[in-house]
C-alpha positions as CSV (number, residue, x, y, z in Angstrom):
1,M,-9.8,3.4,2.6
2,L,-10.3,7.2,2.4
3,P,-11.3,7.5,6.0
4,M,-8.2,5.7,7.1
5,I,-6.1,7.9,4.8
6,D,-7.8,11.1,6.2
7,Q,-7.0,9.9,9.7
8,M,-3.4,9.4,8.9
9,V,-3.2,12.8,7.1
10,N,-4.6,14.5,10.2
11,K,-2.3,12.6,12.5
12,F,0.7,13.7,10.5
13,K,-0.6,17.4,10.5
14,L,0.3,17.8,6.8
15,N,-0.3,21.0,4.8
16,Q,-2.4,20.8,1.7
17,E,0.5,19.9,-0.5
18,G,1.5,17.1,1.8
19,K,-2.1,15.8,2.0
20,E,-2.3,15.6,-1.8
21,E,1.1,14.0,-2.1
22,F,0.2,11.4,0.5
23,K,-3.2,10.6,-1.1
24,G,-1.3,10.3,-4.4
25,I,0.9,7.6,-3.0
26,F,-2.2,5.6,-2.1
27,R,-3.8,6.2,-5.5
28,T,-0.7,5.0,-7.3
29,W,-0.5,2.0,-5.0
30,L,-4.2,1.1,-5.7
31,D,-3.8,1.6,-9.4
32,E,-0.4,-0.1,-9.9
33,D,0.0,-2.7,-7.1
34,I,-3.4,-4.1,-6.4
35,D,-4.4,-6.9,-8.8
36,R,-8.1,-6.1,-9.2
37,L,-8.8,-9.1,-11.5
38,K,-7.4,-11.5,-8.9
39,M,-9.4,-9.7,-6.2
40,M,-12.6,-10.1,-8.3
41,D,-11.8,-13.8,-9.0
42,E,-11.3,-14.4,-5.2
43,M,-14.6,-12.7,-4.4
44,K,-16.4,-14.8,-7.1
45,K,-14.8,-17.9,-5.6
46,L,-15.9,-16.9,-2.1
47,Y,-19.5,-16.3,-3.2
48,S,-19.7,-19.4,-5.3
49,E,-18.5,-21.5,-2.4
50,S,-21.1,-20.0,-0.1
51,F,-24.2,-19.7,-2.4
52,T,-25.9,-21.4,-5.3
53,V,-26.6,-19.5,-8.5
54,D,-30.3,-19.2,-7.6
55,E,-29.4,-17.9,-4.1
56,I,-27.1,-15.3,-5.7
57,R,-30.0,-14.2,-8.0
58,E,-32.2,-13.8,-4.9
59,I,-29.5,-11.9,-3.1
60,T,-29.3,-9.6,-6.2
61,K,-33.0,-9.0,-6.1
62,F,-32.8,-8.2,-2.4
63,Y,-30.0,-5.6,-3.0
64,Q,-32.4,-3.8,-5.4
65,T,-35.0,-3.3,-2.6
66,P,-34.8,-0.3,-0.3
67,V,-33.7,-2.5,2.6
68,G,-31.1,-4.1,0.4
69,K,-29.8,-0.7,-0.7
70,K,-29.5,0.4,2.9
71,F,-27.7,-2.8,3.8
72,L,-25.1,-2.2,1.1
73,Q,-24.7,1.3,2.3
74,K,-24.3,0.4,5.9
75,S,-22.3,-2.8,5.6
76,T,-18.6,-2.3,6.0
77,K,-17.5,-5.7,7.3
78,S,-17.8,-7.5,4.0
79,M,-16.2,-4.5,2.2
80,K,-13.2,-4.6,4.6
81,Y,-12.8,-8.3,4.0
82,G,-13.0,-7.9,0.2
83,A,-10.4,-5.1,0.3
84,Q,-8.1,-7.3,2.4
85,I,-8.1,-10.0,-0.2
86,G,-6.3,-7.8,-2.8
87,I,-4.4,-5.6,-0.4
88,Q,-2.5,-8.2,1.6
89,E,-0.1,-9.1,-1.1
90,A,0.6,-5.4,-2.0
91,Q,1.1,-4.2,1.6
92,F,4.9,-4.3,1.3
93,K,4.8,-2.2,-1.8
94,L,2.7,0.4,0.0
95,T,5.3,0.5,2.8
96,E,8.0,1.1,0.3
97,R,6.0,3.9,-1.4
98,I,5.3,5.7,1.9
99,K,8.8,5.4,3.3
100,P,10.3,8.3,1.2
101,F,7.2,10.5,2.0
102,L,7.7,9.9,5.8
103,E,11.3,10.7,5.5
104,K,10.6,13.9,3.5
105,Y,8.2,15.2,6.1
106,D,10.3,13.8,9.0
107,I,7.4,11.7,10.3
108,K,8.2,8.9,12.7
């Protein structure tokens, strides 16, 4: 999410204090509003519906290879999907957290 946050910070043309405050809003949101256990449970469910235990073991072996490590490094689609699982429910809370910040800096 950091690239997205950095893009927003640049768009808003914030000073250093504003940047840190804005990033702090996201940190608080991620720490307090995202149910990480539920997100992990949903990811486990997703993988268990798609793969057998033996296949997951083979996938794990693959990720330990140089190509597997590169794949993990380059793969963003699955990470975006995983992040969406936990974030969708907390989206409203983020909007409520950002609203006072936008008003403070007169950002429309």
